[in-house]
All heavy atoms as an XYZ file, in Angstrom:
635
protein
N       3.666     21.455      8.322
C       3.641     20.536      7.199
C       2.275     20.673      6.510
O       1.248     20.599      7.156
C       3.866     19.117      7.711
C       4.005     18.101      6.610
S       4.381     16.424      7.209
C       6.125     16.551      7.494
N       2.277     20.869      5.214
C       1.033     21.028      4.468
C       0.406     19.671      4.187
O       1.064     18.630      4.288
C       1.274     21.749      3.128
O       2.063     20.906      2.304
C       1.952     23.092      3.331
N      -0.862     19.670      3.810
C      -1.551     18.421      3.510
C      -0.845     17.622      2.416
O      -0.635     16.424      2.581
C      -3.010     18.675      3.142
C      -3.867     17.431      2.917
C      -3.831     16.519      4.130
C      -5.278     17.803      2.592
N      -0.433     18.243      1.273
C       0.287     17.445      0.279
C       1.572     16.833      0.837
O       1.930     15.718      0.475
C       0.591     18.441     -0.841
C      -0.496     19.465     -0.724
C      -0.745     19.574      0.773
N       2.266     17.545      1.749
C       3.474     16.992      2.364
C       3.136     15.773      3.224
O       3.846     14.780      3.213
C       4.169     18.034      3.239
C       4.762     19.176      2.435
O       5.025     18.980      1.233
O       4.948     20.256      3.018
N       2.034     15.873      3.972
C       1.614     14.756      4.813
C       1.249     13.562      3.941
O       1.631     12.428      4.221
C       0.419     15.160      5.710
C      -0.165     13.952      6.408
C       0.846     16.206      6.718
N       0.507     13.806      2.850
C       0.148     12.717      1.946
C       1.389     12.084      1.345
O       1.498     10.863      1.252
C      -0.770     13.222      0.831
C      -2.200     13.540      1.243
C      -2.934     14.206      0.097
C      -2.932     12.299      1.694
N       2.338     12.903      0.956
C       3.565     12.388      0.373
C       4.314     11.527      1.378
O       4.841     10.477      1.036
C       4.463     13.537     -0.102
O       5.653     13.018     -0.625
N       4.349     11.950      2.628
C       5.022     11.177      3.664
C       4.326      9.841      3.851
O       4.963      8.789      3.912
C       5.046     11.947      4.994
O       5.786     13.151      4.797
C       5.691     11.129      6.095
N       2.993      9.855      3.914
C       2.241      8.619      4.129
C       2.383      7.666      2.949
O       2.445      6.458      3.115
C       0.766      8.933      4.366
N       2.448      8.204      1.744
C       2.462      7.374      0.545
C       3.870      7.010      0.097
O       4.113      5.895     -0.346
C       1.696      8.081     -0.598
C       1.830      7.328     -1.899
C       0.224      8.234     -0.230
N       4.824      7.934      0.200
C       6.130      7.754     -0.427
C       7.312      7.558      0.512
O       8.283      6.919      0.143
C       6.450      8.958     -1.316
C       5.378      9.203     -2.355
O       4.902      8.220     -2.949
O       5.023     10.371     -2.568
N       7.286      8.146      1.689
C       8.451      8.126      2.570
C       8.789      6.699      2.989
O       7.906      5.925      3.328
C       8.173      8.986      3.809
C       9.385      9.146      4.695
O      10.512      8.997      4.199
O       9.200      9.437      5.888
N      10.068      6.356      2.960
C      10.455      4.995      3.332
C      10.431      4.793      4.837
O      10.241      3.688      5.294
C      11.845      4.636      2.788
O      12.792      5.580      3.263
C      11.840      4.584      1.283
N      10.603      5.855      5.617
C      10.470      5.783      7.063
C      11.395      4.803      7.747
O      12.292      4.238      7.154
N      11.155      4.629      9.027
C      11.924      3.704      9.834
C      10.949      2.964     10.733
O      10.353      3.599     11.615
C      12.950      4.466     10.665
C      13.878      3.532     11.420
O      14.052      2.389     10.978
O      14.428      3.963     12.447
N      10.696      1.695     10.559
C      11.336      0.823      9.577
C      10.840      1.130      8.172
O       9.737      1.645      8.005
C      10.913     -0.588     10.007
C       9.591     -0.382     10.663
C       9.670      0.983     11.323
N      11.652      0.802      7.182
C      11.249      1.097      5.808
C      10.048      0.258      5.390
O       9.935     -0.905      5.750
C      12.487      0.737      4.986
C      13.265     -0.201      5.834
C      12.953      0.164      7.262
N       9.135      0.891      4.666
C       7.962      0.209      4.135
C       8.014      0.252      2.621
O       8.484      1.229      2.036
C       6.672      0.893      4.597
C       6.387      0.922      6.093
C       5.118      1.729      6.364
C       6.242     -0.476      6.648
N       7.511     -0.780      1.997
C       7.427     -0.786      0.536
C       6.506      0.352      0.096
O       5.460      0.576      0.709
C       6.870     -2.125      0.056
N       6.873      1.089     -0.925
C       6.006      2.171     -1.384
C       4.751      1.607     -2.035
O       4.756      0.505     -2.579
C       6.869      2.913     -2.408
C       7.834      1.890     -2.889
C       8.086      0.969     -1.717
N       3.681      2.376     -1.961
C       2.463      1.992     -2.666
C       2.714      2.109     -4.165
O       3.468      2.976     -4.608
C       1.305      2.913     -2.282
C       0.737      2.733     -0.882
C      -0.242      3.848     -0.572
C       0.077      1.378     -0.730
N       2.071      1.264     -4.956
C       2.188      1.420     -6.402
C       1.704      2.806     -6.811
O       0.759      3.350     -6.219
C       1.264      0.330     -6.953
C       1.138     -0.675     -5.852
C       1.252      0.111     -4.579
N       2.324      3.389     -7.809
C       2.002      4.762     -8.229
C       0.526      4.913     -8.563
O      -0.097      5.924     -8.200
C       2.871      5.156     -9.418
N      -0.067      3.930     -9.235
C      -1.482      4.059     -9.610
C      -2.390      4.035     -8.384
O      -3.451      4.647     -8.390
C      -1.892      2.992    -10.638
C      -1.763      1.582    -10.168
N      -0.548      0.940    -10.062
C      -2.693      0.686     -9.781
C      -0.750     -0.294     -9.620
N      -2.041     -0.475     -9.450
N      -1.969      3.382     -7.322
C      -2.749      3.396     -6.080
C      -2.615      4.751     -5.403
O      -3.600      5.305     -4.905
C      -2.318      2.256     -5.142
C      -2.983      2.393     -3.781
C      -2.639      0.902     -5.761
N      -1.422      5.313     -5.380
C      -1.217      6.636     -4.786
C      -2.074      7.674     -5.501
O      -2.697      8.527     -4.858
C       0.257      7.019     -4.842
N      -2.136      7.590     -6.820
C      -2.980      8.520     -7.596
C      -4.441      8.328     -7.212
O      -5.177      9.302     -6.994
C      -2.770      8.308     -9.114
C      -3.817      9.032     -9.931
C      -1.371      8.751     -9.518
N      -4.878      7.096     -7.110
C      -6.256      6.807     -6.744
C      -6.585      7.350     -5.358
O      -7.632      7.972     -5.152
C      -6.493      5.292     -6.795
C      -7.874      4.783     -6.403
C      -8.945      5.359     -7.317
C      -7.894      3.268     -6.441
N      -5.687      7.163     -4.401
C      -5.925      7.659     -3.041
C      -6.013      9.180     -3.013
O      -6.824      9.751     -2.285
C      -4.830      7.162     -2.096
C      -4.851      5.657     -1.823
C      -3.631      5.247     -1.017
C      -6.133      5.250     -1.127
N      -5.183      9.832     -3.805
C      -5.264     11.291     -3.870
C      -6.563     11.730     -4.536
O      -7.190     12.705     -4.133
C      -4.054     11.846     -4.607
C      -2.796     11.772     -3.761
C      -1.624     12.487     -4.405
N      -0.486     12.479     -3.502
C       0.555     11.668     -3.628
N       0.603     10.799     -4.621
N       1.552     11.720     -2.768
N      -6.995     10.994     -5.552
C      -8.219     11.338     -6.279
C      -9.450     11.261     -5.377
O     -10.368     12.061     -5.507
C      -8.396     10.425     -7.483
C      -9.610     10.786     -8.324
C      -9.705      9.977     -9.582
N      -8.610     10.363    -10.463
C      -8.122      9.601    -11.429
N      -8.616      8.406    -11.634
N      -7.143     10.024    -12.188
N      -9.477     10.295     -4.461
C     -10.629     10.160     -3.570
C     -10.439     10.923     -2.266
O     -11.246     10.817     -1.351
C     -10.969      8.678     -3.280
C     -11.322      7.945     -4.554
C      -9.847      7.983     -2.525
N      -9.363     11.694     -2.187
C      -9.098     12.533     -1.011
C      -8.953     11.707      0.266
O      -9.483     12.074      1.313
C     -10.208     13.555     -0.852
C      -9.697     14.954     -0.677
O      -8.468     15.138     -0.691
O     -10.529     15.876     -0.526
N      -8.249     10.597      0.159
C      -8.042      9.746      1.332
C      -7.238     10.495      2.388
O      -6.253     11.164      2.065
C      -7.310      8.467      0.931
N      -7.646     10.400      3.644
C      -6.895     11.088      4.702
C      -5.530     10.424      4.918
O      -5.360      9.220      4.662
C      -7.785     10.940      5.929
C      -8.688      9.805      5.642
C      -8.832      9.713      4.149
N      -4.558     11.184      5.399
C      -3.208     10.651      5.607
C      -3.168      9.401      6.485
O      -2.388      8.490      6.233
C      -2.455     11.800      6.269
C      -3.184     13.019      5.833
C      -4.627     12.615      5.706
N      -4.019      9.346      7.481
C      -4.025      8.167      8.363
C      -4.406      6.907      7.582
O      -3.835      5.841      7.777
C      -4.975      8.397      9.527
C      -4.990      7.268     10.514
C      -5.875      7.601     11.687
N      -6.033      6.412     12.500
C      -6.147      6.430     13.802
N      -6.114      7.566     14.456
N      -6.310      5.323     14.468
N      -5.389      7.033      6.674
C      -5.785      5.892      5.845
C      -4.660      5.527      4.884
O      -4.356      4.348      4.690
C      -7.069      6.200      5.071
C      -7.569      5.084      4.151
C      -7.863      3.806      4.926
C      -8.800      5.549      3.386
N      -4.028      6.538      4.268
C      -2.893      6.279      3.386
C      -1.814      5.471      4.115
O      -1.284      4.497      3.588
C      -2.258      7.582      2.891
C      -3.122      8.331      1.902
O      -3.936      7.696      1.218
O      -2.949      9.562      1.812
N      -1.501      5.892      5.332
C      -0.453      5.223      6.104
C      -0.865      3.785      6.441
O      -0.051      2.860      6.359
C      -0.161      6.015      7.372
N      -2.131      3.597      6.811
C      -2.625      2.251      7.126
C      -2.535      1.346      5.893
O      -2.046      0.218      5.984
C      -4.072      2.326      7.617
C      -4.770      1.007      7.614
N      -4.454     -0.018      8.486
C      -5.767      0.538      6.826
C      -5.230     -1.063      8.227
N      -6.041     -0.752      7.223
N      -3.001      1.846      4.754
C      -2.968      1.046      3.533
C      -1.530      0.715      3.144
O      -1.242     -0.393      2.679
C      -3.694      1.769      2.401
C      -5.206      1.924      2.606
C      -5.810      2.776      1.500
C      -5.896      0.576      2.696
N      -0.641      1.654      3.348
C       0.753      1.396      3.023
C       1.340      0.314      3.924
O       2.088     -0.552      3.472
C       1.563      2.683      3.146
C       2.994      2.450      2.746
C       3.632      3.690      2.253
N       5.010      3.395      1.918
C       6.026      4.141      2.293
N       5.823      5.247      2.962
N       7.239      3.808      1.958
N       0.995      0.350      5.203
C       1.496     -0.675      6.125
C       0.950     -2.056      5.758
O       1.694     -3.045      5.747
C       1.123     -0.313      7.562
N      -0.331     -2.130      5.423
C      -0.926     -3.409      5.028
C      -0.294     -3.890      3.722
O       0.017     -5.076      3.573
C      -2.460     -3.277      4.906
C      -3.069     -4.522      4.285
C      -3.080     -2.998      6.265
N      -0.092     -2.966      2.789
C       0.550     -3.314      1.513
C       1.951     -3.867      1.758
O       2.359     -4.856      1.143
C       0.588     -2.075      0.614
C       1.365     -2.260     -0.636
N       2.672     -1.833     -0.756
C       1.040     -2.825     -1.823
C       3.112     -2.137     -1.965
N       2.151     -2.737     -2.628
N       2.696     -3.254      2.657
C       4.047     -3.717      2.962
C       4.027     -5.153      3.488
O       4.837     -5.982      3.073
C       4.710     -2.792      3.986
C       6.117     -3.244      4.331
O       7.014     -3.066      3.486
O       6.312     -3.796      5.435
N       3.102     -5.458      4.377
C       2.988     -6.823      4.899
C       2.636     -7.782      3.765
O       3.191     -8.877      3.668
C       1.953     -6.901      6.038
C       1.675     -8.349      6.430
C       2.425     -6.102      7.244
N       1.729     -7.368      2.879
C       1.348     -8.218      1.746
C       2.542     -8.481      0.829
O       2.703     -9.598      0.323
C       0.203     -7.578      0.972
N       3.376     -7.467      0.602
C       4.585     -7.651     -0.210
C       5.481     -8.707      0.420
O       5.970     -9.626     -0.256
C       5.375     -6.325     -0.375
C       6.760     -6.564     -0.937
C       4.604     -5.344     -1.246
N       5.672     -8.608      1.716
C       6.550     -9.555      2.418
C       5.994    -10.984      2.371
O       6.732    -11.944      2.150
C       6.769     -9.110      3.856
C       7.567     -7.824      3.943
C       7.525     -7.247      5.348
N       8.046     -5.911      5.380
C       9.216     -5.584      5.910
N       9.978     -6.499      6.450
N       9.609     -4.333      5.914
N       4.682    -11.114      2.572
C       4.059    -12.442      2.534
C       4.105    -13.006      1.115
O       4.426    -14.188      0.920
C       2.615    -12.387      3.061
C       2.624    -12.092      4.566
C       1.874    -13.688      2.765
C       1.252    -11.803      5.154
N       3.793    -12.178      0.120
C       3.811    -12.647     -1.269
C       5.217    -13.083     -1.676
O       5.386    -14.122     -2.333
C       3.290    -11.559     -2.198
N       6.213    -12.306     -1.290
C       7.594    -12.671     -1.619
C       8.002    -13.964     -0.918
O       8.657    -14.825     -1.503
C       8.556    -11.537     -1.259
C       8.396    -10.324     -2.155
O       7.712    -10.424     -3.200
O       8.963     -9.267     -1.813
N       7.593    -14.109      0.331
C       7.892    -15.336      1.070
C       7.212    -16.528      0.400
O       7.837    -17.581      0.212
C       7.418    -15.206      2.517
C       7.598    -16.477      3.290
C       8.705    -16.866      3.977
C       6.643    -17.538      3.424
N       8.494    -18.107      4.541
C       7.238    -18.544      4.209
C       5.344    -17.730      2.955
C       6.579    -19.716      4.539
C       4.700    -18.904      3.275
C       5.312    -19.884      4.066
N       5.942    -16.371      0.042
C       5.193    -17.472     -0.578
C       5.828    -17.889     -1.900
O       5.920    -19.076     -2.199
C       3.735    -17.066     -0.779
N       6.263    -16.914     -2.689
C       6.907    -17.245     -3.967
C       8.176    -18.060     -3.743
O       8.468    -18.985     -4.488
C       7.256    -15.959     -4.730
C       6.101    -15.360     -5.453
C       6.013    -15.982     -6.853
N       4.694    -15.873     -7.430
C       4.235    -14.861     -8.125
N       4.995    -13.810     -8.320
N       3.026    -14.889     -8.617
N       8.924    -17.712     -2.712
C      10.187    -18.404     -2.437
C       9.972    -19.757     -1.768
O      10.597    -20.748     -2.139
C      11.084    -17.536     -1.567
C      12.437    -18.155     -1.296
C      13.355    -17.210     -0.539
O      13.054    -16.047     -0.335
N      14.484    -17.728     -0.119
N       9.101    -19.796     -0.785
C       8.937    -20.998      0.032
C       7.898    -21.975     -0.518
O       7.922    -23.158     -0.165
C       8.564    -20.611      1.469
C       9.604    -19.755      2.158
C      10.934    -20.474      2.336
O      10.933    -21.698      2.608
O      11.988    -19.822      2.208
N       6.974    -21.489     -1.323
C       5.892    -22.333     -1.860
C       5.773    -22.096     -3.363
O       4.757    -21.585     -3.838
C       4.573    -21.999     -1.183
S       4.615    -22.017      0.613
N       6.793    -22.455     -4.125
C       6.802    -22.130     -5.546
C       5.636    -22.740     -6.333
O       5.270    -22.221     -7.389
C       8.147    -22.658     -6.046
C       8.622    -23.598     -5.005
C       7.984    -23.192     -3.714
N       5.023    -23.788     -5.829
C       3.884    -24.396     -6.529
C       2.589    -23.616     -6.302
O       1.597    -23.841     -7.008
C       3.700    -25.839     -6.072
N       2.580    -22.715     -5.337
C       1.389    -21.922     -5.055
C       1.183    -20.901     -6.166
O       2.036    -20.052     -6.412
C       1.542    -21.208     -3.704
C       0.383    -20.334     -3.251
C      -0.867    -21.172     -3.063
C       0.754    -19.626     -1.957
N       0.059    -20.997     -6.842
C      -0.245    -20.102     -7.956
C      -1.174    -18.994     -7.465
O      -2.285    -19.275     -7.005
C      -0.906    -20.899     -9.082
C      -1.150    -20.051    -10.315
O      -0.395    -19.082    -10.535
O      -2.107    -20.359    -11.041
N      -0.693    -17.756     -7.510
C      -1.531    -16.623     -7.132
C      -1.112    -15.409     -7.939
O       0.005    -15.329     -8.437
C      -1.465    -16.351     -5.629
C      -0.115    -15.898     -5.128
C       0.151    -14.550     -4.943
C       0.890    -16.812     -4.829
C       1.393    -14.124     -4.478
C       2.121    -16.404     -4.366
C       2.374    -15.052     -4.186
N      -2.028    -14.472     -8.064
C      -1.778    -13.240     -8.813
C      -1.203    -12.212     -7.843
O      -1.948    -11.551     -7.114
C      -3.076    -12.753     -9.443
C      -2.896    -11.533    -10.338
O      -1.901    -10.786    -10.162
O      -3.768    -11.317    -11.194
N       0.107    -12.086     -7.811
C       0.789    -11.200     -6.865
C       0.301     -9.765     -7.008
O       0.042     -9.089     -6.017
C       2.304    -11.272     -7.075
C       3.119    -10.464     -6.082
C       4.617    -10.639     -6.358
N       5.427    -10.041     -5.321
C       5.753     -8.741     -5.276
N       5.343     -7.920     -6.225
N       6.509     -8.289     -4.288
N       0.165     -9.296     -8.242
C      -0.279     -7.918     -8.458
C      -1.680     -7.682     -7.898
O      -1.954     -6.639     -7.304
C      -0.248     -7.560     -9.946
C       1.161     -7.450    -10.487
O       2.109     -7.228     -9.691
O       1.330     -7.590    -11.711
N      -2.574     -8.650     -8.072
C      -3.929     -8.514     -7.547
C      -3.931     -8.499     -6.020
O      -4.654     -7.709     -5.402
C      -4.820     -9.642     -8.071
N      -3.122     -9.364     -5.426
C      -3.022     -9.398     -3.966
C      -2.521     -8.054     -3.440
O      -3.084     -7.489     -2.494
C      -2.097    -10.545     -3.500
C      -1.771    -10.431     -2.014
C      -2.727    -11.895     -3.813
N      -1.469     -7.524     -4.070
C      -0.899     -6.261     -3.600
C      -1.851     -5.095     -3.837
O      -1.955     -4.192     -2.998
C       0.456     -6.014     -4.260
C       1.524     -7.067     -3.954
C       2.854     -6.671     -4.568
C       1.646     -7.325     -2.467
N      -2.566     -5.103     -4.962
C      -3.546     -4.046     -5.216
C      -4.655     -4.115     -4.156
O      -5.067     -3.093     -3.605
C      -4.140     -4.167     -6.621
C      -5.126     -3.079     -6.932
C      -4.681     -1.826     -7.320
C      -6.485     -3.311     -6.837
C      -5.586     -0.807     -7.597
C      -7.395     -2.296     -7.110
C      -6.942     -1.050     -7.493
N      -5.126     -5.315     -3.871
C      -6.164     -5.470     -2.852
C      -5.707     -4.997     -1.484
O      -6.455     -4.332     -0.762
N      -4.481     -5.331     -1.126
C      -3.944     -4.893      0.163
C      -3.844     -3.373      0.231
O      -4.145     -2.758      1.250
C      -2.576     -5.522      0.403
N      -3.454     -2.764     -0.890
C      -3.230     -1.322     -0.928
C      -4.520     -0.518     -1.017
O      -4.505      0.692     -0.799
C      -2.324     -0.969     -2.107
N      -5.637     -1.173     -1.323
C      -6.897     -0.437     -1.507
C      -8.042     -0.990     -0.663
O      -9.169     -0.503     -0.781
C      -7.327     -0.459     -2.982
O      -7.522     -1.814     -3.398
C      -6.305      0.222     -3.874
N      -7.791     -1.958      0.201
C      -8.882     -2.673      0.873
C      -9.813     -1.801      1.684
O     -10.958     -2.163      1.907
C      -8.312     -3.816      1.729
C      -7.677     -3.360      2.987
N      -6.372     -2.914      3.039
C      -8.178     -3.260      4.238
C      -6.105     -2.583      4.286
N      -7.169     -2.763      5.025
N      -9.393     -0.667      2.152
C     -10.245      0.209      2.971
C     -10.612      1.509      2.251
O     -11.100      2.443      2.875
C      -9.545      0.574      4.289
C      -9.700     -0.498      5.359
O     -10.649     -1.309      5.254
O      -8.892     -0.512      6.297
N     -10.420      1.576      0.949
C     -10.627      2.825      0.230
C     -12.082      3.308      0.331
O     -12.350      4.498      0.270
C     -10.160      2.722     -1.233
C      -9.916      4.108     -1.808
C     -11.128      1.901     -2.059
C      -9.147      4.089     -3.100
N     -13.022      2.382      0.546
C     -14.415      2.750      0.685
C     -14.685      3.630      1.901
O     -15.713      4.319      1.966
N     -13.786      3.655      2.847
C     -13.951      4.501      4.036
C     -13.887      5.986      3.697
O     -14.245      6.817      4.529
C     -12.895      4.155      5.085
C     -13.111      2.778      5.679
C     -12.075      2.477      6.719
C     -12.358      1.113      7.326
N     -11.401      0.789      8.392
N     -13.454      6.321      2.497
C     -13.381      7.731      2.113
C     -14.745      8.269      1.708
O     -14.928      9.470      1.601
C     -12.401      7.958      0.950
O     -12.861      7.240     -0.191
C     -11.006      7.514      1.321
N     -15.719      7.372      1.488
C     -17.050      7.797      1.041
C     -17.945      8.021      2.237
O     -18.018      7.215      3.114
C     -17.676      6.741      0.094
C     -19.057      7.163     -0.325
C     -16.789      6.514     -1.098
């Protein structure tokens, strides 16, 4: 498996159990900074949990005001500094 294939698997593959895909702009950013596949996979797993929590909060706590996109972006990029 080549490096681009590994990156694609970490970023795009739905896998088992299925994980929410990273937003396209985050995937581009991770490729631009040469993030290793292990970091891509970690960020994707954290992003998936954030998606589930955000969706739950919207349904169960409708009065809770939060920026879902900002939360998901933060979850998907929180460790990006490790590439430096």
